[in-house]
C-alpha positions as CSV (number, residue, x, y, z in Angstrom):
1,X,2.2,8.6,-24.4
2,X,-0.3,8.5,-21.6
3,X,0.0,5.1,-20.0
4,X,-2.3,5.4,-17.0
5,X,-4.5,8.1,-15.4
6,X,-6.2,8.3,-12.0
7,X,-7.8,11.1,-10.0
8,X,-4.4,11.6,-8.3
9,X,-1.7,11.0,-10.9
10,X,-0.8,10.4,-14.5
11,X,1.8,7.8,-15.7
12,X,3.4,8.6,-19.0
13,X,5.6,6.4,-21.1
14,X,8.3,8.3,-23.0
15,X,8.4,7.7,-26.8
16,X,11.8,9.3,-27.4
17,X,13.7,7.5,-24.6
18,X,13.4,3.7,-24.3
19,X,12.2,2.3,-21.0
20,X,11.6,5.8,-19.4
21,X,8.4,6.6,-17.5
22,X,7.2,9.8,-15.7
23,X,4.7,10.1,-12.9
24,X,2.9,13.5,-12.7
25,X,1.1,14.1,-9.4
26,X,-2.1,16.2,-9.4
27,X,-1.0,17.7,-6.1
28,X,2.7,18.1,-5.2
29,X,4.0,15.9,-2.4
30,X,7.5,15.8,-1.1
31,X,6.6,13.1,1.4
32,X,5.1,10.7,-1.2
33,X,8.0,11.1,-3.7
34,X,10.6,10.7,-1.0
35,X,8.8,7.5,0.2
36,X,9.6,6.1,-3.2
37,X,13.1,7.4,-3.8
38,X,14.7,7.7,-0.3
39,X,13.4,4.3,0.6
40,X,15.3,3.1,-2.6
41,X,12.3,1.4,-4.0
42,X,12.8,3.5,-7.2
43,X,16.5,4.1,-8.1
44,X,18.0,6.7,-10.3
45,X,14.8,8.9,-10.5
46,X,14.8,12.5,-11.6
47,X,12.6,14.7,-9.4
48,X,11.2,18.1,-10.2
49,X,12.0,20.9,-7.7
50,X,8.3,21.3,-6.8
51,X,7.8,17.6,-6.2
52,X,5.1,17.2,-8.8
53,X,6.8,14.6,-10.9
54,X,9.5,12.0,-11.1
55,X,11.0,10.1,-14.0
56,X,12.7,6.8,-14.0
57,X,13.6,3.8,-16.1
58,X,11.7,0.5,-15.9
59,X,11.3,-2.5,-18.2
60,X,7.6,-2.9,-17.4
61,X,5.0,-1.1,-15.3
62,X,1.5,-2.5,-14.6
63,X,-1.3,-1.7,-12.3
64,X,-1.9,-4.2,-9.5
65,X,-5.2,-5.1,-11.1
66,X,-3.4,-6.0,-14.4
67,X,-0.7,-7.8,-12.5
68,X,-3.3,-9.9,-10.6
69,X,-4.6,-11.3,-13.8
70,X,-1.4,-13.3,-13.9
71,X,-0.7,-16.1,-11.4
72,X,-0.2,-14.2,-8.1
73,X,1.8,-16.7,-6.2
74,X,3.7,-16.8,-2.9
75,X,6.8,-15.3,-4.3
76,X,5.0,-12.3,-5.7
77,X,3.2,-11.8,-2.4
78,X,6.6,-11.7,-0.7
79,X,7.8,-9.0,-3.1
80,X,4.7,-7.0,-2.4
81,X,5.1,-7.4,1.3
82,X,8.7,-6.2,1.2
83,X,8.0,-3.2,-1.1
84,X,5.0,-1.8,0.7
85,X,6.4,-2.3,4.2
86,X,9.6,-0.6,3.0
87,X,7.6,2.4,1.8
88,X,5.6,2.5,5.0
89,X,8.6,2.2,7.2
90,X,10.2,5.2,5.5
91,X,7.1,7.2,6.3
92,X,6.9,6.1,9.9
93,X,10.6,6.6,10.6
94,X,11.2,9.9,8.7
95,X,8.0,11.9,8.4
96,X,4.9,12.9,10.3
97,X,2.6,11.4,7.8
98,X,1.3,7.9,7.2
99,X,-1.2,6.1,4.9
100,X,-4.4,5.1,6.5
101,X,-5.6,2.7,3.8
102,X,-4.8,1.2,0.5
103,X,-6.5,1.4,-2.9
104,X,-5.6,-1.2,-5.5
105,X,-6.1,1.3,-8.4
106,X,-3.1,3.3,-7.1
107,X,-0.6,0.5,-6.6
108,X,1.9,0.1,-9.5
109,X,4.0,-3.0,-10.1
110,X,7.5,-2.1,-11.5
111,X,9.4,-4.8,-13.3
112,X,7.1,-7.5,-11.8
113,X,8.7,-7.2,-8.3
114,X,8.6,-3.7,-7.0
115,X,5.2,-2.5,-5.6
116,X,4.6,1.2,-4.9
117,X,1.6,3.1,-3.6
118,X,0.9,6.4,-5.2
119,X,-1.7,8.2,-3.2
120,X,-1.7,11.7,-1.6
121,X,-5.4,11.2,-0.6
122,X,-4.4,8.3,1.7
123,X,-1.6,10.3,3.4
124,X,-2.7,11.8,6.7
125,X,-0.9,13.7,9.5
126,X,0.6,11.6,12.3
127,X,1.5,12.7,15.8
128,X,3.4,10.0,17.7
129,X,1.0,7.0,17.7
130,X,-2.1,8.7,16.3
131,X,-3.1,9.7,12.8
132,X,-5.8,12.3,12.2
133,X,-8.6,11.7,9.6
134,X,-9.9,15.1,8.4
135,X,-11.7,14.2,5.2
136,X,-14.7,11.9,4.5
137,X,-13.9,8.4,3.2
138,X,-15.9,5.5,1.8
139,X,-16.4,2.6,4.2
140,X,-15.3,0.0,1.8
141,X,-12.1,-1.7,0.7
142,X,-9.3,-2.6,3.0
143,X,-10.4,-0.9,6.2
144,X,-9.5,-1.7,9.8
145,X,-12.1,-2.2,12.6
146,X,-11.2,1.3,13.9
147,X,-11.8,3.0,10.6
148,X,-15.2,1.2,10.3
149,X,-16.2,2.6,13.7
150,X,-15.4,6.2,12.8
151,X,-18.6,8.2,12.9
152,X,-17.4,11.8,12.8
153,X,-14.4,13.7,11.5
154,X,-11.9,14.9,12.4
155,X,-11.0,11.5,14.0
156,X,-7.9,10.3,15.7
157,X,-6.9,6.6,15.5
158,X,-3.8,4.6,16.0
159,X,-1.4,4.6,13.0
160,X,-1.3,0.8,13.1
161,X,-4.7,0.9,11.3
162,X,-2.6,0.8,8.1
163,X,-1.0,-2.6,9.2
164,X,-4.5,-4.0,9.2
165,X,-5.2,-2.6,5.7
166,X,-2.0,-4.0,4.4
167,X,-3.0,-7.4,5.8
168,X,-6.4,-7.3,4.1
169,X,-4.8,-6.2,0.8
170,X,-2.4,-9.1,0.8
171,X,-5.1,-11.7,1.7
172,X,-7.1,-10.3,-1.2
173,X,-4.2,-10.6,-3.6
174,X,-3.4,-14.1,-2.6
175,X,-6.9,-15.5,-2.5
176,X,-8.9,-13.2,-4.9
177,X,-11.5,-12.7,-2.1
178,X,-12.2,-9.9,0.3
179,X,-11.9,-11.0,3.9
180,X,-14.5,-9.5,6.2
181,X,-13.2,-7.6,9.2
182,X,-15.3,-9.8,11.4
183,X,-13.5,-12.9,10.1
184,X,-9.9,-11.6,10.8
185,X,-9.0,-13.9,13.5
186,X,-6.8,-17.0,13.5
187,X,-9.6,-19.1,14.9
188,X,-12.1,-18.2,12.3
189,X,-12.7,-20.6,9.4
190,X,-12.7,-17.8,6.8
191,X,-9.1,-16.7,7.3
192,X,-8.0,-20.4,7.7
193,X,-9.7,-21.3,4.4
194,X,-8.3,-18.3,2.4
195,X,-4.8,-18.7,3.7
196,X,-4.7,-22.5,3.6
197,X,-2.3,-22.6,0.7
198,X,0.3,-20.7,2.7
199,X,-0.5,-22.0,6.1
200,X,2.5,-22.3,8.5
201,X,4.7,-20.1,6.3
202,X,6.4,-17.0,7.5
203,X,4.0,-14.9,5.4
204,X,1.0,-16.6,7.0
205,X,2.2,-15.6,10.5
206,X,3.1,-12.1,9.2
207,X,-0.5,-11.7,8.1
208,X,-2.0,-13.0,11.4
209,X,0.1,-10.4,13.3
210,X,-1.0,-7.6,11.0
211,X,-4.6,-8.6,11.3
212,X,-4.8,-8.7,15.1
213,X,-8.0,-7.1,16.3
214,X,-6.2,-5.4,19.1
215,X,-4.5,-2.4,17.4
216,X,-1.7,-2.3,20.0
217,X,-0.7,-5.9,19.3
218,X,-0.4,-5.5,15.6
219,X,3.0,-5.7,14.0
220,X,4.8,-6.1,10.6
221,X,7.3,-8.7,11.6
222,X,8.4,-11.3,9.1
223,X,10.4,-14.1,10.9
């Protein structure tokens, strides 16, 4: 039974085996599938040899949009932070590819606590500290200042652009509002207002570090 379909993948719920789901990718991707399984975000998955699909058991699967309709609280934000940074860390430590942005339509929530990003389109080549953008992209959503400044492609920018995108995504999930790139500063009222409910928490400072305007100063440190 077709459960979800995007321009990049289809999610199917098995009718013959309880709690079994399969993801079928439009384009094969060893990197993307390994970022889910070798990072241990998804356990016990069966993967096809050509890396076009994986099957696994789950009690529930929702899109991030569906999940947000519930009360998205601090604890859920922590689960999301842990999951997405775990997937991203796998990519940075074990591959020469990296996401350059996030799209809420391609984030799945498994069993209400595991968040995974399913997008080949957002994966780009990385060489040391730089990623290379070779295809056009819309200047909307969760984009860093560097991405907004890109005028021509191919373009090389620092891989920590994705830290900024993750920060914007988390702020949006917590507040329900998009934070303008111009307002991403600890001294600006906008970010203070949106993050007021979690001010002075570890997640608050995690977000400030990820949203540093200076790309070299950005980090994903939760202490």
